[in-house]
N, C-alpha and C positions, 0 to 999 in steps of 0.2 A: 309323830306327825307323818302324814303321807304327802310326798312331793312328786310332782310330775315335771320332768324335764323333756321338752318336746320341740318339734319344728315341723313346718309343712314339707320341707325337703331336707335331705341330709345336710347337717350343719355342725355336727360335733356334740350333739346332746348326750351321746353315750359317754364321751369323755367328761362331760359336766356331771353326769350321774355318778361316775366313778370318783371324781374329785370330791363331790359332796360327802360320800361315805368315807373316803380315805382321810380327808381333813377333819372329819368328826372323830377320828380315831377308831373307826369300826374295824373289827377283826373278821367279820363275816357279813354277808348280805343275803337277804331272803329272795329266793326265786320261786315263782308260782309253779315252775316245772321241776326244779331240782331241790327245793327246800333251802336250808341254810348252807351256803357255800363260802369257803374262805375268800376274803377279798384279795385280789392279786396286787402285787407290789408295783407292777407296771403293765397296764392294759394295752400298750401300743403294739399293733400288728404292722403289716407292711405299709398300709396307707391310713389306718384308722385306729380307734381304741376298742375294737370289738373283742379284745381279750377279756374284757369286763363282762360278767354275767348280768344281763339286764332283763327286766320284764318289758315285753314289747307287744301288748295287746293291740289288735287291729279293729277299729270300729267301736261304736258306743256299746254294743251288746257285750263285747269282750272286755271293755273298760269296766262295765258294771260287774261282771263275773270276777274280774281281778280284784276289784275293791272289796267285794264280799269275802273272798278267800283271804286277802291280805289282812283285813281287820280282825279276822279270827286268829291270825297268827302273831301279829305284832303291831305296835303303834308307831313303828319307825321303819317305814318301807318307802321305796321310790319306784317309779316306772316311767316308761317312754311310750305314751299313748300316740297312736297314729291313725290316720284314715287313708283309704286308698283313693286313687284318681284325684289327687289334690289340685290338678289344673282346673277342675270344674266345680269343686265343692268347698271352696274356701269359706263360704258363709256357714256351711254345715260344721266345719272345723271350729269356727268361732262359737257357734251355738253349743257345741259339745264341750268346748273348753269352759264356757260359762256355767254349764251344768256341773263340771268338776268343782268349780268355785263354790257352787251351792251345796256341794257334798263335803265342804270343808277341806278340799284338797288344795294345797299350795301349788301354783303353776308357774313355771319359768319357760318362756318361749324364746328360741333363737330365731330371729326374723331374717330372712334372706334379703340381701340388698345387692349382691353381685349379679351382673347380667350374664356372665358366663356360667355354665352349669358345672362348676367345680365340685360341688357336693356329690354329684352323680359318680364322679371318678373316685371319690374317697370311700364310697360304699363298697367298691370292688365288684359291683354289679355291672356286667358287660352287655346286658340285654337291652341296649339302647334302641334297637330296631322296634321292639314291641312298645316301648315307651313313646316313641315318636308316632307310631301308628295310632296309639290311643289318643295322643294329643292332636292328631290330624284325622278326624273321622271321615273326612271327604275322600281319603285315599283308600284304594282297595287293599285288603289284607295281604294279597299275593303280589303287590307291587314289587318290582325288581329292586334289589339293593342299590343298583346303579342309579335308577330313577329316584329312589327315596333319598339317597345321598344328595342329589342335585336339589331336590325340593327342600330338604331340611336346611341345607346351606343357605338358601334364600330366606327361609322363614324363621329360623331359630332365634336370632337376636331380637327381632321385632316381637315375636311371641313372648320371649322372656320379659321384655319391657312392659308389654301389655299385662302380663301376669303379675309383675311387681306392683303396678298401679292398682290392679284389682285387689291384691292382698292388702295393700296399704289402706284402701278404703274399707275392706272387710274388718281389718284389725281395729278400726275405730269403734267397733261394736263390742270389743272385749271388755270384760269387767275390770274395774280400776285396780283390783287386787292382783291381776295378772302382771308378772314382771317380764318385760320385753327387753331382750338383749339383741343387738344386731350381730350378724355374722362377723363383721369386721372388729367390733368391740371384743367379741369372744376370742378371736384368733390372735389379736394383737395386744389386748390388755387383759389377758386371762386372769392374772392374779387379782387385779382390781375388781374384776367382775365377781370372782368368787368371794372376795371380802364383802362386797355389797350384798350378795345373796345371803351370807351368814348373818350380816347385820339385820337385813330385812326380817329374817325369820328368828332372830334373837337366839342364835346357836353359836357356841364357842368353837373355834378351831383348836386343834391340839398342836401346840408349837412344835413338838417333836416330829410331827408328820410333814412339816413344811419343807425341810431341806430336801428330802427324797422327792416330794411332789414337784418342787421347782426343777429338779433334774428331768423328771418325766415331761413336764410342761415344755421345757426347752426342746426335747426330742419331738414332741407332738407338733409344736409350732414350726420346727424346721421341716418336717414332712409336708406341712401345709404350704410353706414357702416354696418348696420344691415343685409342688403341683401348680401353684400360681405362676412360678417361673416358666413352667412348661407351656401354660396357656397364654401368658401375656408376653413372653419373650421368645421361646423356642418356636412356637407355631408361626408367629410373624416372620421369624428368621427363615424358616422353611419356605414360607410363601415368597419371600424376597429371592431366594435361590432358585425357586421354580421360575420366576419371572426372568431372571438373568440367565437361566440355563446352566447354572453352575452344577458341577458334579458333586453331589452330597448323598451318601448312603443313609437312609432313614430306617432300614430294616430293624436295627437294634432297638428302636423306640417302641416296637410292638404296638403300632397304632391301632386303636379301636375305631369302630364305626363313627362314634362321636368326634374323635380327633380328625378323621378324614373330612367330615363335614365342616369342622371349624377351620381347617386349612383352606378349603374351598371358599368359606365365608371371608377369611382374611384376604384372599386374593381379590375378591370383589370389593371389599371395603377399602383396602389400601392401594389397590392397583387398577381397579376397574376391569378386571379380567375374569373370565369364566373358565373353569376347568371342565371340559366336556370329554368324559371318558367313554370309550367305545363298548366296554363290557363291565362285568362285575369287578374285575381286577383293579386294584389301586397300586400302581407301580411304587416300588420302595426306593426310588432314587429321584432326586429333584430334576436331574437332567432328562430322565425319561418322562417325567410328568410335564416338563416344559413343552413337549411335542403336542400336548393336547390343550394348550391354552387357546382361547378364542378372544 
């Protein structure tokens, strides 16, 4: 069988792909680029499961080429199909997924429900500036990072909410054979989700693989909890200290552009305060940041 594990935004589909093969008892997986490679015992990297070799074709044309080559090689392959610019082409994604169903591909989608862009951090991709510019075509490509930070901090959450509503509507057009799992279900009830996937496709788990898999799942879930803790607890705490003017060094957090925007967003949401910085620099101490509150 050919199975696609996918999502519109990063949500753990690579880990699901690895779990599928590991729990079936596979010793190797097929890659369109590398051929047959041994399955790793633990795919966990710093923030994600990208130690697992996955097939990652981008766009329908690449999906078609992958399926042609995969079916010549084996009747037991998986892949992670994606499309670019998913902020604006969710309907295209749905149409393409339904095409996969017509091609007798089994499809599992992890659906985003969280309003904060946690998945972006888990990919390890720090090019958030380009992402925001693509998502906000009214902005000049050479807009200063300082101005972009200010704009994104105002728009980000409302744009995320709008996008979630849009995808919810679009997903109603998915074929009934598509299995949809929410991001929260996948990260909190991981074993139950995998059991249901195996039942749906009438495939047996190898009991000897479960013990090691559960250990890896625990590590994967803990990394996700740490990321959630940063966004839902540490960032609001930083915002609180900025408002009170307390002395707290945040240099060790190695804040990314997105994190800076979310600190500014938290200041507005919870305290009704704007952080107006005079230049590109984002001070790495809450006491220093306090000086720029409006």
